[in-house]
C-alpha positions as CSV (number, residue, x, y, z in Angstrom):
1,M,46.5,-85.0,18.7
2,S,47.1,-81.5,18.0
3,K,47.9,-81.9,14.5
4,H,44.7,-84.0,14.0
5,S,42.6,-81.2,15.3
6,N,44.1,-78.6,13.0
7,S,43.5,-80.7,10.1
8,E,39.8,-81.0,10.9
9,Q,39.5,-77.4,11.3
10,T,41.0,-76.6,7.9
11,D,39.3,-79.4,6.1
12,P,37.3,-77.9,3.1
13,E,34.4,-80.1,3.7
14,N,34.1,-78.8,7.4
15,I,34.3,-75.2,6.2
16,R,31.6,-75.7,3.7
17,V,29.2,-77.2,6.4
18,E,29.9,-74.5,8.9
19,N,29.3,-71.7,6.2
20,E,25.9,-73.5,5.2
21,N,25.0,-73.7,9.0
22,N,25.8,-69.8,9.4
23,A,23.7,-69.1,6.3
24,S,20.8,-71.1,7.6
25,K,21.0,-69.3,10.9
26,T,21.1,-65.8,9.2
27,E,18.1,-66.7,7.1
28,K,16.0,-67.9,10.0
29,T,17.2,-64.7,11.9
30,D,15.9,-62.4,8.8
31,E,12.6,-64.5,8.7
32,T,12.1,-64.1,12.4
33,A,12.7,-60.4,12.3
34,S,10.3,-59.9,9.3
35,A,7.7,-61.9,11.2
36,E,8.0,-59.9,14.2
37,G,7.7,-56.6,12.1
38,Q,4.6,-57.8,10.6
39,N,3.2,-58.8,13.9
40,A,4.1,-55.5,15.3
41,Q,2.2,-53.7,12.4
42,E,-0.9,-55.8,12.7
43,Q,-1.0,-55.1,16.5
44,G,-0.5,-51.4,15.7
45,Q,-3.5,-51.5,13.3
46,E,-5.6,-53.3,15.8
47,A,-4.5,-50.8,18.7
48,A,-5.8,-47.9,16.6
49,A,-9.5,-48.0,17.2
50,P,-12.1,-46.3,14.8
51,L,-13.0,-42.7,15.7
52,T,-16.1,-42.3,17.7
53,A,-19.0,-40.3,16.4
54,D,-18.1,-37.2,18.7
55,E,-14.4,-37.5,17.4
56,K,-15.7,-37.6,13.8
57,I,-17.8,-34.5,14.3
58,A,-15.0,-32.7,16.0
59,E,-12.7,-33.4,13.1
60,L,-15.3,-32.4,10.5
61,E,-16.0,-29.1,12.4
62,A,-12.2,-28.3,12.5
63,Q,-12.0,-28.9,8.6
64,L,-15.2,-26.7,8.2
65,A,-13.5,-24.0,10.3
66,E,-10.6,-24.1,8.3
67,T,-12.3,-24.0,5.1
68,R,-14.4,-21.0,6.3
69,D,-11.3,-19.0,7.1
70,Q,-9.8,-19.7,3.7
71,L,-13.1,-18.4,2.1
72,L,-13.0,-15.3,4.3
73,R,-9.4,-14.5,3.4
74,K,-10.2,-15.0,-0.3
75,A,-13.2,-12.6,0.0
76,A,-11.0,-10.0,1.8
77,D,-8.5,-10.3,-0.9
78,F,-11.2,-9.8,-3.6
79,E,-12.8,-6.9,-2.0
80,N,-9.2,-5.3,-1.7
81,F,-8.7,-6.0,-5.5
82,R,-12.1,-4.5,-6.2
83,K,-11.3,-1.3,-4.2
84,R,-8.0,-0.9,-6.1
85,M,-9.5,-1.4,-9.4
86,N,-12.2,1.2,-8.7
87,Q,-9.5,3.7,-7.5
88,E,-7.5,3.1,-10.7
89,K,-10.6,3.5,-12.8
90,Q,-11.6,6.7,-11.2
91,S,-7.9,8.0,-11.6
92,A,-7.9,7.3,-15.3
93,I,-11.3,9.1,-15.6
94,D,-10.1,12.2,-13.7
95,F,-6.9,12.4,-15.6
96,A,-8.2,11.3,-19.1
97,N,-8.2,14.8,-20.6
98,Q,-4.7,15.7,-19.2
99,S,-3.1,15.6,-22.6
100,L,-5.8,17.6,-24.1
101,L,-5.8,20.2,-21.4
102,L,-2.0,20.6,-21.8
103,D,-2.5,21.4,-25.5
104,I,-5.1,24.1,-24.8
105,I,-3.0,25.8,-21.8
106,P,-0.5,27.4,-24.5
107,V,-3.6,28.8,-26.5
108,I,-4.9,30.4,-23.2
109,D,-1.5,32.0,-22.8
110,D,-1.7,33.5,-26.3
111,F,-5.2,34.8,-25.4
112,E,-3.7,36.5,-22.4
113,R,-0.9,38.1,-24.4
114,A,-3.4,39.2,-27.0
115,I,-5.5,40.8,-24.3
116,Q,-2.7,42.5,-22.8
117,A,-1.4,43.8,-26.2
118,G,-5.0,45.1,-27.0
119,E,-5.0,47.0,-23.9
120,S,-2.2,49.0,-24.7
121,S,-2.7,49.3,-28.4
122,T,-5.2,51.3,-30.6
123,D,-4.7,49.1,-33.8
124,F,-7.8,47.1,-33.7
125,T,-6.9,45.4,-37.0
126,A,-3.6,44.0,-35.6
127,F,-5.4,42.9,-32.5
128,L,-8.2,41.2,-34.6
129,E,-5.5,39.4,-36.7
130,G,-3.8,38.1,-33.6
131,V,-7.1,36.7,-32.2
132,K,-7.8,35.0,-35.7
133,M,-4.4,33.3,-35.6
134,I,-5.0,32.0,-32.1
135,E,-8.3,30.5,-33.1
136,K,-6.9,28.9,-36.2
137,R,-4.0,27.5,-34.3
138,L,-6.4,25.9,-31.6
139,T,-8.8,24.5,-34.1
140,S,-5.9,23.1,-36.3
141,Q,-4.4,21.5,-33.3
142,L,-7.6,20.0,-32.1
143,E,-8.4,18.5,-35.6
144,A,-4.8,17.2,-36.3
145,K,-4.1,15.7,-32.9
146,W,-7.6,14.8,-31.4
147,G,-9.9,14.4,-34.5
148,L,-12.1,17.2,-33.6
149,K,-13.6,19.0,-36.8
150,R,-15.6,21.8,-37.2
151,F,-17.9,21.7,-40.4
152,N,-19.8,24.6,-42.3
153,S,-23.5,23.9,-43.2
154,A,-24.4,27.1,-45.2
155,G,-25.6,25.8,-48.7
156,E,-25.7,22.3,-47.6
157,P,-28.9,20.1,-47.8
158,F,-30.6,20.0,-44.4
159,N,-29.7,16.9,-42.5
160,P,-31.4,16.4,-39.1
161,N,-28.5,14.1,-38.1
162,M,-26.2,17.1,-38.4
163,H,-28.3,20.1,-38.1
164,E,-30.8,21.6,-35.5
165,A,-33.2,24.1,-37.3
166,L,-33.6,27.2,-35.2
167,M,-35.5,29.0,-38.0
168,M,-37.2,27.9,-41.2
169,E,-38.3,30.2,-44.1
170,K,-40.1,29.3,-47.4
171,S,-38.4,30.1,-50.6
172,P,-39.4,29.6,-54.3
173,D,-35.6,29.3,-55.0
174,V,-35.1,25.8,-53.5
175,S,-36.7,22.5,-54.2
176,E,-35.5,20.8,-51.0
177,A,-34.7,21.9,-47.4
178,V,-31.3,23.8,-47.4
179,V,-29.3,25.3,-44.8
180,Q,-29.1,29.1,-45.4
181,E,-27.3,30.2,-42.4
182,D,-25.1,28.8,-39.4
183,F,-25.9,30.3,-36.2
184,E,-23.5,27.9,-34.3
185,K,-21.0,25.6,-36.0
186,G,-21.1,21.9,-35.6
187,Y,-18.4,19.6,-34.7
188,L,-17.4,16.1,-35.6
189,L,-15.2,13.8,-33.4
190,K,-13.6,11.3,-35.7
191,D,-16.6,11.5,-38.2
192,R,-19.1,11.3,-35.4
193,V,-21.3,14.3,-34.8
194,I,-20.9,15.5,-31.2
195,R,-22.6,18.8,-31.7
196,A,-25.3,19.5,-34.2
197,A,-25.0,22.9,-36.0
198,K,-27.8,25.5,-35.1
199,V,-29.0,26.7,-38.6
200,K,-31.6,28.6,-40.5
201,V,-33.3,26.4,-43.0
202,L,-35.0,27.4,-46.4
203,M,-37.9,25.3,-47.3
204,P,-39.5,24.8,-50.7
205,E,-42.9,26.5,-51.2
206,E,-45.9,24.2,-51.1
207,T,-47.6,23.5,-54.5
208,G,-51.2,23.5,-54.8
209,A,-53.3,20.2,-54.8
210,G,-53.3,18.5,-58.2
211,K,-50.3,20.3,-59.7
């Protein structure tokens, strides 16, 4: 009896049938679990009732408040940026001529030394030559480094874009308006007139009608 029972348990056919039964049970269990999960999801969706009008308004108001806060922060950031840029711009304006002034300071030192030397010396010629050297050094440096050029006008045709006539005199020796004398020199900054020369102009004499 015992041998017959062991034979049935180890029979390949019985093992196959038992495995199929177990697989069928597992499949049914998975299907049941899936169905239960789907039912639970559907029940959860049914449980989430739509928002009421008041709830919807409250939600929109919260979103609006958040958007307003973001805009205010952006506006504050922009205002701070604008103030910083204005400060930097003003600083650039205030110190734009720093390099030029640093070039002029040594010339001022030369003038001080020349004045001190002139106070203790009776040699006017040496004093004058020293002042001329300082003036030449200054004008040369301004022209070479900064593009500031002084121009002479005496003997040149009168040009209203470059000359300001302070005096005019008729002359039979000219056929067109000509600068006779510089009262104040004119200056160019990189070929642009920044100060017109103040001059005396010779004008041609008027001819009689019909001549």
